[in-house]
N, C-alpha and C positions, 0 to 999 in steps of 0.2 A: 911320823907324819899322819895327818888326818885328812881324808877326802870328804868333802861335803857335796852331796848329790841332790839334785832335784829330780824326782821321779814323777812323771806326768802320765796319767791315764789318757790314752788316745780316744777322746770322746768330745762331744760338743760342749759340755759343761766343764768348768775348771775344776779338776780333781787332781791334786798332787800332794806329795809328801816330800819334806826335806829331811834327809838322813845324813848322819856323819858316821864314818867307819874308818878303821885303820887302813892305811895304804897297803899294809902287809896282809890284810885279810884276803880270803879266797872269794871267788865269784859265788861260791855256794853260800858263804856268809852273807853276801849282799842279797842273794836270792832269798834267804831266810828273813832278812830284815825287811825286804820289800813285801813278801807275802804276809808277814805279821803286821806291818804297818797299814796294809790295805784290808786286813781281816780275812785273809784266805787261810785254809788249813795247811797249805804247803804240800799236799799229797799228790798233786798233779805234775805231769811232765812240764819242763820249762827249758828255755834256752835264752842266752844272750847272743846278740849279733853285734859285732863291731860295726861302727857306722862312721860316716863322714859328715861334713857340715850340711849336706842335703838330706840327711836321715835315710840314706840308702843302706840296705842290708849288706854287710860284709861277711867275714868268717863267722860261722856258728860255733858257739861253745855251749854244749848241752849239759844237762844235769847228769845224764848217764851216757856212756859210749854206746851209741846205736849204730855204729858203722859195721860194715861187713867183716872187717878184720880188727881184732883187738888193738887199741891204740891208734886207730885210724882217724880219730877226731879228739880235739881237746875237750876236757870235761871241767866242770866248775870247781870241783874240790881240789884239782891239781893246777888251777890257773889263778894267779894272784892279781889283785887290782893293779898294783904298781907295774905289772908286766904288760898290761893292756890299755891302761888309762894314764894320761899325763897331760901337761899343759897344751900340747898340740892335738892330741887325740882325746877329746872330751866326751864323745857321744857313743852311746850303745842303745840298742833296741832290746827290750826284754819282753818275751812272750811267755805267758803262763796259761796252762791248760789248753792244749792244742785242739780240743773239741770246741771250747768256747772262744778261744783266741783273745784272751785279755792281752792287750798290747800296750806297752809303756815306753815312753822315751826317757832315757836315763842320761842326765847330763852332769858332768863334773862342774860344779859352780865355784869351788874354792879349795885350795890346799892350805891347811893350817897346822899349827903345832897342837899336840895333844894337851888337854887341860887336866890338871891334877884333880882327882876325885870324880871324873866323868867316866862312866862305863860305856864302852863302845861295842857294838853299834848303838847309836843314840838317835831316837826320833826327835827332831828339833821342831818341826812345824807340820801341821795337818790343815789342809784346805779342801773342802768339798766332800760329799758323800759318794761312795762308789755305788753305781746303779745295781739293781737286783740281777740284771743280765748283762753280759758283755756287749758292748756297742757293736752294731752291724758293721761289717767291713765291705767296702766296695772294691772288688778286685777288677782291675782293668787289664785286659789282655793286650799284648803288643800287636799292633796291626801288621798283617802279613799281606804282601802283594799277591794277587791271584796267581801270577806266574810262579812265585816261590812256593805257594801252596800246592800247585799241580806238580812241581818238581819233587816235592816231598812225597807225594802219593805215587809217583811213577817208580815202582820198585821192581818191575818185570818179574813178578813171582807167579808161578803156576800152582794154584792150590791143590791140583791133582798130583803134583810131583813131590811126594813126601820125602824122598831120599835127599833132596836138595834144600829143604826148608831148614832154617836154623833154630831147631828146638829138639828137645829130647822127649819123644812121646811116652817114654817109660820113666818120667822124672820122679814119680813117687814110688 
């Protein structure tokens, strides 16, 4: 089976790539196809986020395991497209280079049979030029009621009482 994706850069202008890739390919294979199709060198950290129909971030699947304990997070090279994407779960968010925050919406557009003589992954269509810098993101904080904020600050801690503070002063 072949998955056909539309990968859209989150920007004002229309910038997208249509890719097809084997359903048995890993998310790392898709990551490589995306970076190459948009002209990145692929040397920066990246993650996929499973998403719903409202493009809300779900589980993160990163390029490398950066969790506190080994195996604590799924990684791209061990996660296969057919295990995370199907006819009902068609959307993912892809973030490349966490300093610049290149953000892409990745949507499964079609599932097809492999064509003889075609090498996969295959860049099918290119539209728009990627800007020189990643588009600015507007991060909107969740509004907190004043009472909730004051409750969070009320910790009843005495800064002079070192014995009961929850930290190790000799941590290094």
